[in-house]
N, C-alpha and C positions, 0 to 999 in steps of 0.2 A: 371797239376802238374808243378811246377817250377823246373828249373835245380838246382841241388845241387851245391853250390859254393865250390870249392876245394882250397886247399892250393896253388896249382899252379896258380889258377885264381887270387890269391892275391899276387903273386910273393913271396911266402913263400917257402923256401927250407927246406925240412925235411931230407936231406941226412945225414946218419951216426948219427942220433939222436942229431943233432946240437942244442945246448941250445937256441941260438937265434931263430932259426926256430920253435922249440918246443914251446917256450913262445909265439911267434907271433901267432902260430896256436891255442894255448890255448886261447889267447885273442880273436881271431876271432871266435872260437867255442863258447866262453862265450857269445859274442854279438849275434851270430846266434841262440843260444839256447833259446832265449827269444821269446815271441809271438809277433814278429815283422817281417816285410818283410825282406827276406834274402838280397835283394839289399840295403836296408837301413842299415842293420847290416854291410854289406861289406863296405859301404860308411863310417860308423862310424869307422871301423877298419882303413881305409885309412887316415881319418882325424887324428886319434890318433897316428898312427904309422908313416905314410908317411909324413904328413904335420907337425905334432908337435913333431915327433921324440921320442915319449914315447914308446920305443921298448924294454925295459928291465923292470923287476920287480922293480928295484931301481928307475928308472926314473918315472915309473907309480906311485909308492908309494909317490914320492916327489911332485906329483900334489896336488893342493888343490881341495876340493870338487867343488868349483865354476869353476875352470879350466876344470875339467872333465865334468861338466854339460854343459859348453860352447862348448866343443869339440863335445859332443854328439848332441847338438843343431845344430851345423854346418852341421851335417849329417842328420838332421831331425829325429834323434832318440830321439824323445821328449816324447813319451808316458810313458816311464819308466826312464826318464833321471835322476831324483833325486836318486831313489833306485839303478839304475845301477851304478851311480857314486860312491855311498857308497860301493857297492859290488865290483866294480873294485879296489877301494882303499884297501878294506879288502883282496881281492885276492892277490894283490901285497905284502901287508904287511905280510900276512901269509906265502906266498911262500918265502919271504926273511927271516922271523923269524924262520920258522920251517925247511926249506930246502935250506938255503943259496942262495935263488933265483934260484935254479936249479931243473928242472923237473927230471933230471937224479938222483939227490939225493933223490927225492920222489920215483923214481923207485927202487933205491938201498935199500930204507927202506921198500920196499914191497916184500912179499914172492913170489907173482905171479901177473898175470894180474888182477885177481879179487881183490886182496888186493890193487893194485895200483888204480883201479877204485873206490874202497871205499874211498881211501885217497882223490881222486878228489872230490867225493861227500861230503866230509867234509868241503869243501869251501862254504861259504855262496853264494848262487845264482847259484851253480852248481848242476844240477839235472841230471836225466837219459838222457834227450835229449842232453845236452851239452856234457856229457861223450860219448854218441853215436857219435856225430859229431867229437869230438876230436879223439877218438880211431879209427874212420873210416880210418884215414890216419896216425896218430901218432902210432897206434898199430903195423903197419908194420915195423917201425923202432925201436920201443921200445921192441917188443916181437917177 
């Protein structure tokens, strides 16, 4: 069994439900939630966030499809690059449009943890595995 990659491993701070850290961890969880090696997903996260500075929902939403596919390709995240690029773009747009780009606003709109997790699942490309990965660490600061 491979080691789970944590927020700490990716230099993501989740202290005090910090919006920047929560979004970064959501992005990493989204990438790791797919049927792809965790190390490749972590590399894709690093390329998108560290190298290209697409570290907010607004910056990610402003990427073109081609830019996202190219970033995923840099990390060898190629098996699902086209669909993942579409879903990353949709995730950023929905987060911006429905929750002002803030995971805290999504939490505030949710009655409890279960409702919050259902809101997460409403994003295209987020399923139970992604929710599990995200909540494994974000749940401690959100709830």
